PQR file with spaces between the fields and no chain letter, atoms N, CA, C, O and H, PARSE charges and radii, in Angstrom:
ATOM       1  N    MET     1      32.949  -20.474   -7.887 -0.4000 1.5000
ATOM       2  CA   MET     1      33.064  -19.910   -9.109 -0.0000 2.0000
ATOM       3  C    MET     1      32.151  -18.918   -9.253  0.5500 1.7000
ATOM       4  O    MET     1      32.395  -17.715   -9.153 -0.5500 1.4000
ATOM       5  N    LEU     2      30.857  -19.531   -9.541 -0.4000 1.5000
ATOM       6  CA   LEU     2      29.897  -18.494  -10.565 -0.0000 2.0000
ATOM       7  C    LEU     2      29.468  -17.693   -9.728  0.5500 1.7000
ATOM       8  O    LEU     2      29.146  -16.584  -10.152 -0.5500 1.4000
ATOM       9  H    LEU     2      30.659  -20.508   -9.622  0.4000 1.0000
ATOM      10  N    TYR     3      29.323  -17.980   -8.284 -0.4000 1.5000
ATOM      11  CA   TYR     3      28.631  -17.282   -7.371 -0.0000 2.0000
ATOM      12  C    TYR     3      29.191  -15.682   -7.117  0.5500 1.7000
ATOM      13  O    TYR     3      28.492  -14.676   -6.989 -0.5500 1.4000
ATOM      14  H    TYR     3      29.585  -18.882   -7.940  0.4000 1.0000
ATOM      15  N    LYS     4      30.523  -15.772   -7.091 -0.4000 1.5000
ATOM      16  CA   LYS     4      31.525  -14.826   -7.653 -0.0000 2.0000
ATOM      17  C    LYS     4      31.563  -13.333   -8.915  0.5500 1.7000
ATOM      18  O    LYS     4      32.081  -12.228   -9.077 -0.5500 1.4000
ATOM      19  H    LYS     4      31.090  -16.589   -7.195  0.4000 1.0000
ATOM      20  N    ILE     5      30.311  -14.611   -9.757 -0.4000 1.5000
ATOM      21  CA   ILE     5      30.694  -13.571  -10.364 -0.0000 2.0000
ATOM      22  C    ILE     5      29.417  -12.630  -10.568  0.5500 1.7000
ATOM      23  O    ILE     5      29.397  -11.400  -10.612 -0.5500 1.4000
ATOM      24  H    ILE     5      29.890  -15.509   -9.625  0.4000 1.0000
ATOM      25  N    ILE     6      28.134  -13.721  -10.705 -0.4000 1.5000
ATOM      26  CA   ILE     6      26.851  -12.938  -10.636 -0.0000 2.0000
ATOM      27  C    ILE     6      26.488  -12.465   -9.008  0.5500 1.7000
ATOM      28  O    ILE     6      25.328  -12.251   -8.658 -0.5500 1.4000
ATOM      29  H    ILE     6      28.150  -14.721  -10.670  0.4000 1.0000
ATOM      30  N    GLU     7      27.207  -12.388   -8.440 -0.4000 1.5000
ATOM      31  CA   GLU     7      26.984  -11.819   -6.720 -0.0000 2.0000
ATOM      32  C    GLU     7      26.560  -10.464   -6.062  0.5500 1.7000
ATOM      33  O    GLU     7      26.316   -9.998   -4.949 -0.5500 1.4000
ATOM      34  H    GLU     7      28.149  -12.562   -8.724  0.4000 1.0000
ATOM      35  N    ASN     8      26.607  -10.121   -7.283 -0.4000 1.5000
ATOM      36  CA   ASN     8      26.722   -7.996   -6.553 -0.0000 2.0000
ATOM      37  C    ASN     8      25.830   -7.661   -8.152  0.5500 1.7000
ATOM      38  O    ASN     8      25.092   -6.678   -8.081 -0.5500 1.4000
ATOM      39  H    ASN     8      26.805  -10.500   -8.187  0.4000 1.0000
ATOM      40  N    GLU     9      25.853   -8.338   -9.432 -0.4000 1.5000
ATOM      41  CA   GLU     9      24.354   -8.631  -10.240 -0.0000 2.0000
ATOM      42  C    GLU     9      23.259   -7.796   -9.307  0.5500 1.7000
ATOM      43  O    GLU     9      23.122   -7.731   -8.086 -0.5500 1.4000
ATOM      44  H    GLU     9      26.452   -9.137   -9.489  0.4000 1.0000
ATOM      45  N    PRO    10      22.794   -7.403  -10.022 -0.5600 1.5000
ATOM      46  CA   PRO    10      21.101   -6.689   -9.834  0.2800 2.0000
ATOM      47  C    PRO    10      21.158   -7.943  -10.240  0.5500 1.7000
ATOM      48  O    PRO    10      21.721   -8.820   -9.584 -0.5500 1.4000
ATOM      49  N    VAL    11      20.259   -8.251  -11.980 -0.4000 1.5000
ATOM      50  CA   VAL    11      19.656   -9.287  -11.877 -0.0000 2.0000
ATOM      51  C    VAL    11      20.484  -10.331  -12.578  0.5500 1.7000
ATOM      52  O    VAL    11      21.397   -9.823  -13.228 -0.5500 1.4000
ATOM      53  H    VAL    11      19.802   -7.539  -12.513  0.4000 1.0000
ATOM      54  N    SER    12      20.414  -11.999  -12.647 -0.4000 1.5000
ATOM      55  CA   SER    12      21.268  -12.506  -13.055 -0.0000 2.0000
ATOM      56  C    SER    12      20.327  -13.272  -14.054  0.5500 1.7000
ATOM      57  O    SER    12      19.170  -12.855  -13.997 -0.5500 1.4000
ATOM      58  H    SER    12      19.673  -12.412  -12.119  0.4000 1.0000
ATOM      59  N    PHE    13      20.544  -14.339  -14.999 -0.4000 1.5000
ATOM      60  CA   PHE    13      19.781  -15.522  -15.575 -0.0000 2.0000
ATOM      61  C    PHE    13      21.090  -16.261  -15.275  0.5500 1.7000
ATOM      62  O    PHE    13      22.081  -15.595  -14.977 -0.5500 1.4000
ATOM      63  H    PHE    13      21.483  -14.678  -15.045  0.4000 1.0000
ATOM      64  N    VAL    14      21.157  -17.652  -15.338 -0.4000 1.5000
ATOM      65  CA   VAL    14      21.983  -18.624  -15.645 -0.0000 2.0000
ATOM      66  C    VAL    14      21.594  -20.269  -16.195  0.5500 1.7000
ATOM      67  O    VAL    14      20.955  -20.979  -15.418 -0.5500 1.4000
ATOM      68  H    VAL    14      20.352  -18.194  -15.580  0.4000 1.0000
ATOM      69  N    LEU    15      21.804  -20.552  -16.887 -0.4000 1.5000
ATOM      70  CA   LEU    15      21.026  -22.355  -17.780 -0.0000 2.0000
ATOM      71  C    LEU    15      22.336  -22.752  -17.126  0.5500 1.7000
ATOM      72  O    LEU    15      23.492  -22.337  -17.041 -0.5500 1.4000
ATOM      73  H    LEU    15      22.323  -19.976  -17.519  0.4000 1.0000
ATOM      74  N    LEU    16      21.468  -23.917  -16.641 -0.4000 1.5000
ATOM      75  CA   LEU    16      23.086  -24.749  -16.091 -0.0000 2.0000
ATOM      76  C    LEU    16      22.308  -26.013  -16.630  0.5500 1.7000
ATOM      77  O    LEU    16      21.104  -25.932  -16.388 -0.5500 1.4000
ATOM      78  H    LEU    16      20.529  -24.253  -16.710  0.4000 1.0000
ATOM      79  N    TRP    17      22.744  -27.338  -17.404 -0.4000 1.5000
ATOM      80  CA   TRP    17      22.511  -29.105  -17.621 -0.0000 2.0000
ATOM      81  C    TRP    17      23.142  -29.363  -17.920  0.5500 1.7000
ATOM      82  O    TRP    17      24.159  -28.794  -18.318 -0.5500 1.4000
ATOM      83  H    TRP    17      23.723  -27.404  -17.600  0.4000 1.0000
ATOM      84  N    ARG    18      22.671  -30.959  -17.850 -0.4000 1.5000
ATOM      85  CA   ARG    18      23.343  -32.162  -17.904 -0.0000 2.0000
ATOM      86  C    ARG    18      22.685  -32.712  -19.136  0.5500 1.7000
ATOM      87  O    ARG    18      21.497  -32.697  -19.460 -0.5500 1.4000
ATOM      88  H    ARG    18      21.845  -31.421  -17.527  0.4000 1.0000
ATOM      89  N    ASN    19      24.050  -33.346  -19.924 -0.4000 1.5000
ATOM      90  CA   ASN    19      23.334  -33.545  -21.436 -0.0000 2.0000
ATOM      91  C    ASN    19      22.928  -35.315  -20.634  0.5500 1.7000
ATOM      92  O    ASN    19      23.461  -35.641  -19.574 -0.5500 1.4000
ATOM      93  H    ASN    19      25.014  -33.359  -19.661  0.4000 1.0000
ATOM      94  N    GLY    20      21.922  -36.260  -21.391 -0.4000 1.5000
ATOM      95  CA   GLY    20      21.085  -37.571  -20.504 -0.0000 2.0000
ATOM      96  C    GLY    20      21.833  -38.342  -20.460  0.5500 1.7000
ATOM      97  O    GLY    20      21.861  -38.964  -19.397 -0.5500 1.4000
ATOM      98  H    GLY    20      21.489  -35.995  -22.253  0.4000 1.0000
ATOM      99  N    ASP    21      22.726  -38.699  -21.416 -0.4000 1.5000
ATOM     100  CA   ASP    21      23.218  -39.561  -21.687 -0.0000 2.0000
ATOM     101  C    ASP    21      25.056  -39.509  -21.061  0.5500 1.7000
ATOM     102  O    ASP    21      26.083  -39.793  -21.677 -0.5500 1.4000
ATOM     103  H    ASP    21      22.703  -38.194  -22.279  0.4000 1.0000
ATOM     104  N    PHE    22      24.912  -39.139  -19.957 -0.4000 1.5000
ATOM     105  CA   PHE    22      26.197  -38.674  -19.355 -0.0000 2.0000
ATOM     106  C    PHE    22      26.453  -39.738  -18.689  0.5500 1.7000
ATOM     107  O    PHE    22      25.728  -39.928  -17.713 -0.5500 1.4000
ATOM     108  H    PHE    22      24.078  -38.908  -19.456  0.4000 1.0000
ATOM     109  N    PRO    23      27.574  -40.797  -18.989 -0.5600 1.5000
ATOM     110  CA   PRO    23      28.572  -40.902  -19.018  0.2800 2.0000
ATOM     111  C    PRO    23      29.617  -41.103  -20.577  0.5500 1.7000
ATOM     112  O    PRO    23      30.749  -40.939  -21.032 -0.5500 1.4000
ATOM     113  N    THR    24      28.217  -41.582  -20.908 -0.4000 1.5000
ATOM     114  CA   THR    24      28.868  -42.143  -22.459 -0.0000 2.0000
ATOM     115  C    THR    24      29.054  -40.954  -23.253  0.5500 1.7000
ATOM     116  O    THR    24      29.578  -41.247  -24.328 -0.5500 1.4000
ATOM     117  H    THR    24      27.297  -41.716  -20.538  0.4000 1.0000
ATOM     118  N    ASN    25      28.843  -39.828  -23.139 -0.4000 1.5000
ATOM     119  CA   ASN    25      28.765  -39.164  -23.830 -0.0000 2.0000
ATOM     120  C    ASN    25      30.864  -38.233  -24.042  0.5500 1.7000
ATOM     121  O    ASN    25      31.467  -37.539  -24.861 -0.5500 1.4000
ATOM     122  H    ASN    25      28.418  -39.590  -22.266  0.4000 1.0000
ATOM     123  N    GLY    26      31.155  -38.969  -22.539 -0.4000 1.5000
ATOM     124  CA   GLY    26      32.432  -38.768  -22.429 -0.0000 2.0000
ATOM     125  C    GLY    26      32.064  -37.421  -21.178  0.5500 1.7000
ATOM     126  O    GLY    26      32.666  -36.372  -21.409 -0.5500 1.4000
ATOM     127  H    GLY    26      30.666  -39.533  -21.873  0.4000 1.0000
ATOM     128  N    GLY    27      31.570  -37.421  -20.507 -0.4000 1.5000
ATOM     129  CA   GLY    27      31.812  -36.558  -19.624 -0.0000 2.0000
ATOM     130  C    GLY    27      31.401  -35.286  -19.485  0.5500 1.7000
ATOM     131  O    GLY    27      31.508  -34.440  -18.596 -0.5500 1.4000
ATOM     132  H    GLY    27      31.081  -38.273  -20.319  0.4000 1.0000
ATOM     133  N    HIS    28      30.762  -35.341  -20.868 -0.4000 1.5000
ATOM     134  CA   HIS    28      30.012  -33.692  -21.426 -0.0000 2.0000
ATOM     135  C    HIS    28      28.985  -33.176  -20.723  0.5500 1.7000
ATOM     136  O    HIS    28      27.800  -33.432  -20.937 -0.5500 1.4000
ATOM     137  H    HIS    28      30.675  -36.028  -21.590  0.4000 1.0000
ATOM     138  N    TYR    29      29.553  -32.202  -19.596 -0.4000 1.5000
ATOM     139  CA   TYR    29      28.197  -31.959  -18.399 -0.0000 2.0000
ATOM     140  C    TYR    29      28.894  -30.122  -18.452  0.5500 1.7000
ATOM     141  O    TYR    29      29.924  -29.582  -18.854 -0.5500 1.4000
ATOM     142  H    TYR    29      30.515  -31.994  -19.422  0.4000 1.0000
ATOM     143  N    PHE    30      27.512  -29.662  -17.735 -0.4000 1.5000
ATOM     144  CA   PHE    30      27.240  -28.019  -17.189 -0.0000 2.0000
ATOM     145  C    PHE    30      27.080  -27.756  -16.174  0.5500 1.7000
ATOM     146  O    PHE    30      27.034  -26.602  -15.748 -0.5500 1.4000
ATOM     147  H    PHE    30      26.675  -30.100  -17.408  0.4000 1.0000
ATOM     148  N    SER    31      26.874  -29.408  -15.120 -0.4000 1.5000
ATOM     149  CA   SER    31      26.483  -28.512  -14.317 -0.0000 2.0000
ATOM     150  C    SER    31      26.082  -29.664  -12.951  0.5500 1.7000
ATOM     151  O    SER    31      25.198  -30.470  -13.242 -0.5500 1.4000
ATOM     152  H    SER    31      26.911  -30.346  -15.466  0.4000 1.0000
ATOM     153  N    ALA    32      26.437  -29.732  -12.089 -0.4000 1.5000
ATOM     154  CA   ALA    32      26.967  -30.702  -11.099 -0.0000 2.0000
ATOM     155  C    ALA    32      25.980  -31.769  -11.308  0.5500 1.7000
ATOM     156  O    ALA    32      25.076  -31.834  -12.141 -0.5500 1.4000
ATOM     157  H    ALA    32      27.155  -29.077  -11.853  0.4000 1.0000
ATOM     158  N    PHE    33      26.441  -32.850  -10.098 -0.4000 1.5000
ATOM     159  CA   PHE    33      24.882  -34.048  -10.017 -0.0000 2.0000
ATOM     160  C    PHE    33      25.071  -34.533   -9.313  0.5500 1.7000
ATOM     161  O    PHE    33      26.196  -34.276   -8.885 -0.5500 1.4000
ATOM     162  H    PHE    33      27.176  -32.797   -9.422  0.4000 1.0000
ATOM     163  N    ARG    34      24.387  -35.507   -8.595 -0.4000 1.5000
ATOM     164  CA   ARG    34      24.555  -36.376   -7.184 -0.0000 2.0000
ATOM     165  C    ARG    34      26.029  -37.521   -8.315  0.5500 1.7000
ATOM     166  O    ARG    34      26.200  -38.236   -9.303 -0.5500 1.4000
ATOM     167  H    ARG    34      23.473  -35.716   -8.943  0.4000 1.0000
ATOM     168  N    GLY    35      26.691  -36.869   -7.105 -0.4000 1.5000
ATOM     169  CA   GLY    35      28.127  -38.493   -7.066 -0.0000 2.0000
ATOM     170  C    GLY    35      28.813  -37.268   -7.530  0.5500 1.7000
ATOM     171  O    GLY    35      29.529  -36.883   -6.606 -0.5500 1.4000
ATOM     172  H    GLY    35      26.552  -36.288   -6.303  0.4000 1.0000
ATOM     173  N    CYS    36      28.895  -36.611   -8.391 -0.4000 1.5000
ATOM     174  CA   CYS    36      30.466  -35.254   -8.724 -0.0000 2.0000
ATOM     175  C    CYS    36      30.646  -35.344   -8.244  0.5500 1.7000
ATOM     176  O    CYS    36      30.083  -35.928   -7.318 -0.5500 1.4000
ATOM     177  H    CYS    36      28.313  -36.924   -9.142  0.4000 1.0000
ATOM     178  N    TYR    37      32.589  -34.440   -8.324 -0.4000 1.5000
ATOM     179  CA   TYR    37      33.430  -33.807   -7.829 -0.0000 2.0000
ATOM     180  C    TYR    37      32.581  -32.088   -6.895  0.5500 1.7000
ATOM     181  O    TYR    37      33.078  -31.464   -5.958 -0.5500 1.4000
ATOM     182  H    TYR    37      33.047  -33.966   -9.077  0.4000 1.0000
ATOM     183  N    SER    38      31.421  -31.833   -7.524 -0.4000 1.5000
ATOM     184  CA   SER    38      31.354  -30.514   -7.433 -0.0000 2.0000
ATOM     185  C    SER    38      30.034  -31.156   -7.084  0.5500 1.7000
ATOM     186  O    SER    38      29.095  -30.705   -7.741 -0.5500 1.4000
ATOM     187  H    SER    38      31.017  -32.340   -8.286  0.4000 1.0000
ATOM     188  N    GLU    39      29.705  -32.176   -6.140 -0.4000 1.5000
ATOM     189  CA   GLU    39      27.741  -31.612   -6.219 -0.0000 2.0000
ATOM     190  C    GLU    39      28.173  -31.387   -4.635  0.5500 1.7000
ATOM     191  O    GLU    39      27.827  -32.400   -4.026 -0.5500 1.4000
ATOM     192  H    GLU    39      30.467  -32.542   -5.607  0.4000 1.0000
ATOM     193  N    LYS    40      28.536  -30.837   -4.119 -0.4000 1.5000
ATOM     194  CA   LYS    40      28.234  -30.253   -2.265 -0.0000 2.0000
ATOM     195  C    LYS    40      29.155  -28.799   -2.564  0.5500 1.7000
ATOM     196  O    LYS    40      29.229  -28.198   -1.493 -0.5500 1.4000
ATOM     197  H    LYS    40      28.817  -30.015   -4.613  0.4000 1.0000
ATOM     198  N    ASP    41      29.804  -28.119   -3.555 -0.4000 1.5000
ATOM     199  CA   ASP    41      29.838  -27.285   -3.904 -0.0000 2.0000
ATOM     200  C    ASP    41      27.975  -26.172   -4.830  0.5500 1.7000
ATOM     201  O    ASP    41      27.472  -25.056   -4.704 -0.5500 1.4000
ATOM     202  H    ASP    41      29.744  -28.607   -4.425  0.4000 1.0000
ATOM     203  N    PHE    42      27.745  -27.179   -5.472 -0.4000 1.5000
ATOM     204  CA   PHE    42      26.543  -26.776   -6.104 -0.0000 2.0000
ATOM     205  C    PHE    42      25.799  -26.641   -4.789  0.5500 1.7000
ATOM     206  O    PHE    42      25.315  -25.547   -4.496 -0.5500 1.4000
ATOM     207  H    PHE    42      28.153  -28.086   -5.574  0.4000 1.0000
ATOM     208  N    MET    43      25.652  -27.894   -3.813 -0.4000 1.5000
ATOM     209  CA   MET    43      24.385  -27.943   -3.019 -0.0000 2.0000
ATOM     210  C    MET    43      25.040  -26.567   -2.853  0.5500 1.7000
ATOM     211  O    MET    43      24.803  -25.881   -3.848 -0.5500 1.4000
ATOM     212  H    MET    43      26.044  -28.783   -4.051  0.4000 1.0000
ATOM     213  N    ASP    44      25.554  -26.125   -2.221 -0.4000 1.5000
ATOM     214  CA   ASP    44      26.273  -24.933   -1.061 -0.0000 2.0000
ATOM     215  C    ASP    44      25.925  -22.806   -1.593  0.5500 1.7000
ATOM     216  O    ASP    44      25.782  -21.768   -0.948 -0.5500 1.4000
ATOM     217  H    ASP    44      25.746  -26.682   -1.414  0.4000 1.0000
ATOM     218  N    PHE    45      25.948  -23.316   -3.570 -0.4000 1.5000
ATOM     219  CA   PHE    45      25.570  -21.806   -4.135 -0.0000 2.0000
ATOM     220  C    PHE    45      24.349  -22.134   -3.815  0.5500 1.7000
ATOM     221  O    PHE    45      23.954  -21.336   -2.965 -0.5500 1.4000
ATOM     222  H    PHE    45      26.065  -24.160   -4.094  0.4000 1.0000
ATOM     223  N    SER    46      22.954  -23.498   -4.266 -0.4000 1.5000
ATOM     224  CA   SER    46      21.679  -23.931   -4.139 -0.0000 2.0000
ATOM     225  C    SER    46      21.201  -23.082   -2.906  0.5500 1.7000
ATOM     226  O    SER    46      20.241  -22.315   -2.974 -0.5500 1.4000
ATOM     227  H    SER    46      23.275  -24.146   -4.957  0.4000 1.0000
ATOM     228  N    ARG    47      21.880  -23.264   -1.880 -0.4000 1.5000
ATOM     229  CA   ARG    47      21.211  -22.981   -0.660 -0.0000 2.0000
ATOM     230  C    ARG    47      21.470  -21.329   -0.158  0.5500 1.7000
ATOM     231  O    ARG    47      21.426  -20.951    1.013 -0.5500 1.4000
ATOM     232  H    ARG    47      22.661  -23.887   -1.825  0.4000 1.0000
ATOM     233  N    LYS    48      21.748  -20.463   -1.362 -0.4000 1.5000
ATOM     234  CA   LYS    48      22.157  -18.863   -0.394 -0.0000 2.0000
ATOM     235  C    LYS    48      21.188  -18.068   -1.045  0.5500 1.7000
ATOM     236  O    LYS    48      21.023  -18.006   -2.264 -0.5500 1.4000
ATOM     237  H    LYS    48      21.784  -20.770   -2.313  0.4000 1.0000
ATOM     238  N    ASP    49      20.548  -17.456   -0.166 -0.4000 1.5000
ATOM     239  CA   ASP    49      19.349  -16.633   -0.042 -0.0000 2.0000
ATOM     240  C    ASP    49      19.451  -15.484   -1.513  0.5500 1.7000
ATOM     241  O    ASP    49      18.445  -14.975   -2.007 -0.5500 1.4000
ATOM     242  H    ASP    49      20.682  -17.506    0.823  0.4000 1.0000
ATOM     243  N    GLN    50      20.681  -15.276   -1.961 -0.4000 1.5000
ATOM     244  CA   GLN    50      20.356  -15.083   -3.050 -0.0000 2.0000
ATOM     245  C    GLN    50      19.945  -15.373   -4.794  0.5500 1.7000
ATOM     246  O    GLN    50      19.661  -14.607   -5.714 -0.5500 1.4000
ATOM     247  H    GLN    50      21.498  -15.689   -1.560  0.4000 1.0000
ATOM     248  N    ILE    51      20.065  -16.711   -4.702 -0.4000 1.5000
ATOM     249  CA   ILE    51      19.704  -18.096   -5.522 -0.0000 2.0000
ATOM     250  C    ILE    51      18.091  -18.463   -5.836  0.5500 1.7000
ATOM     251  O    ILE    51      17.336  -18.724   -4.899 -0.5500 1.4000
ATOM     252  H    ILE    51      20.295  -17.334   -3.954  0.4000 1.0000
ATOM     253  N    LEU    52      17.732  -18.461   -6.912 -0.4000 1.5000
ATOM     254  CA   LEU    52      16.797  -18.578   -6.679 -0.0000 2.0000
ATOM     255  C    LEU    52      16.452  -20.107   -8.186  0.5500 1.7000
ATOM     256  O    LEU    52      16.454  -19.977   -9.410 -0.5500 1.4000
ATOM     257  H    LEU    52      18.345  -18.248   -7.673  0.4000 1.0000
ATOM     258  N    PHE    53      16.289  -20.956   -7.610 -0.4000 1.5000
ATOM     259  CA   PHE    53      15.355  -21.767   -9.217 -0.0000 2.0000
ATOM     260  C    PHE    53      14.187  -21.898   -9.628  0.5500 1.7000
ATOM     261  O    PHE    53      13.251  -21.607   -8.884 -0.5500 1.4000
ATOM     262  H    PHE    53      16.287  -21.062   -6.616  0.4000 1.0000
ATOM     263  N    GLU    54      13.949  -22.439  -11.103 -0.4000 1.5000
ATOM     264  CA   GLU    54      12.532  -22.522  -11.549 -0.0000 2.0000
ATOM     265  C    GLU    54      11.807  -22.676  -10.239  0.5500 1.7000
ATOM     266  O    GLU    54      11.507  -21.601   -9.719 -0.5500 1.4000
ATOM     267  H    GLU    54      14.710  -22.675  -11.707  0.4000 1.0000
ATOM     268  N    ASP    55      11.385  -23.977   -9.452 -0.4000 1.5000
ATOM     269  CA   ASP    55      10.737  -24.015   -8.275 -0.0000 2.0000
ATOM     270  C    ASP    55      10.472  -22.776   -6.922  0.5500 1.7000
ATOM     271  O    ASP    55       9.594  -22.671   -6.066 -0.5500 1.4000
ATOM     272  H    ASP    55      11.628  -24.851   -9.874  0.4000 1.0000
ATOM     273  N    ASP    56      11.619  -22.019   -7.228 -0.4000 1.5000
ATOM     274  CA   ASP    56      11.090  -20.912   -6.603 -0.0000 2.0000
ATOM     275  C    ASP    56      10.229  -19.794   -7.205  0.5500 1.7000
ATOM     276  O    ASP    56       9.863  -18.761   -6.642 -0.5500 1.4000
ATOM     277  H    ASP    56      12.332  -22.105   -7.923  0.4000 1.0000
ATOM     278  N    LEU    57      10.004  -20.155   -8.317 -0.4000 1.5000
ATOM     279  CA   LEU    57       9.487  -18.262   -9.036 -0.0000 2.0000
ATOM     280  C    LEU    57       7.890  -19.261   -8.870  0.5500 1.7000
ATOM     281  O    LEU    57       7.765  -20.482   -8.779 -0.5500 1.4000
ATOM     282  H    LEU    57      10.301  -20.993   -8.774  0.4000 1.0000
ATOM     283  N    PRO    58       6.565  -17.900   -8.880 -0.5600 1.5000
ATOM     284  CA   PRO    58       5.069  -17.962   -9.100  0.2800 2.0000
ATOM     285  C    PRO    58       5.158  -18.359  -10.260  0.5500 1.7000
ATOM     286  O    PRO    58       6.088  -18.695  -10.992 -0.5500 1.4000
ATOM     287  N    ASP    59       3.851  -18.265  -10.368 -0.4000 1.5000
ATOM     288  CA   ASP    59       3.300  -19.763  -11.703 -0.0000 2.0000
ATOM     289  C    ASP    59       3.510  -18.315  -12.527  0.5500 1.7000
ATOM     290  O    ASP    59       2.615  -17.476  -12.431 -0.5500 1.4000
ATOM     291  H    ASP    59       3.096  -17.991   -9.773  0.4000 1.0000
ATOM     292  N    MET    60       4.421  -18.095  -13.149 -0.4000 1.5000
ATOM     293  CA   MET    60       3.918  -16.728  -14.256 -0.0000 2.0000
ATOM     294  C    MET    60       3.136  -16.807  -15.614  0.5500 1.7000
ATOM     295  O    MET    60       2.569  -15.864  -16.166 -0.5500 1.4000
ATOM     296  H    MET    60       5.148  -18.776  -13.227  0.4000 1.0000
ATOM     297  N    TYR    61       3.248  -18.790  -16.284 -0.4000 1.5000
ATOM     298  CA   TYR    61       1.892  -18.545  -17.082 -0.0000 2.0000
ATOM     299  C    TYR    61       0.982  -19.248  -16.865  0.5500 1.7000
ATOM     300  O    TYR    61       0.488  -20.162  -17.525 -0.5500 1.4000
ATOM     301  H    TYR    61       3.708  -19.557  -15.836  0.4000 1.0000
ATOM     302  N    LYS    62       0.607  -18.598  -15.402 -0.4000 1.5000
ATOM     303  CA   LYS    62      -1.017  -19.214  -15.217 -0.0000 2.0000
ATOM     304  C    LYS    62      -2.375  -18.101  -15.560  0.5500 1.7000
ATOM     305  O    LYS    62      -2.442  -16.975  -15.068 -0.5500 1.4000
ATOM     306  H    LYS    62       1.008  -17.856  -14.866  0.4000 1.0000
ATOM     307  N    PRO    63      -3.344  -18.652  -16.446 -0.5600 1.5000
ATOM     308  CA   PRO    63      -3.848  -17.891  -16.932  0.2800 2.0000
ATOM     309  C    PRO    63      -4.036  -16.770  -15.953  0.5500 1.7000
ATOM     310  O    PRO    63      -4.130  -16.970  -14.742 -0.5500 1.4000
ATOM     311  N    LEU    64      -4.102  -15.255  -16.665 -0.4000 1.5000
ATOM     312  CA   LEU    64      -5.020  -14.064  -15.411 -0.0000 2.0000
ATOM     313  C    LEU    64      -6.625  -14.810  -15.808  0.5500 1.7000
ATOM     314  O    LEU    64      -7.044  -15.450  -16.772 -0.5500 1.4000
ATOM     315  H    LEU    64      -4.026  -15.093  -17.649  0.4000 1.0000
ATOM     316  N    LYS    65      -7.394  -14.199  -14.124 -0.4000 1.5000
ATOM     317  CA   LYS    65      -8.725  -14.017  -13.835 -0.0000 2.0000
ATOM     318  C    LYS    65      -9.299  -13.366  -14.202  0.5500 1.7000
ATOM     319  O    LYS    65     -10.478  -13.314  -13.852 -0.5500 1.4000
ATOM     320  H    LYS    65      -7.053  -13.680  -13.341  0.4000 1.0000
């Protein structure tokens, strides 16, 4: 569902996370995780050419020489 919203946008920023106390917090989370019902969908999303994660970006905070 997320990809359908952002696929035609020139630049998008999306923040996803999972609270560290899951599942004791009543199942409250904002992203897929290993073993959840949407894990496969998230992995498919993450493999799209247009999707970048922090690890895909250059070191933008490295001091200039």
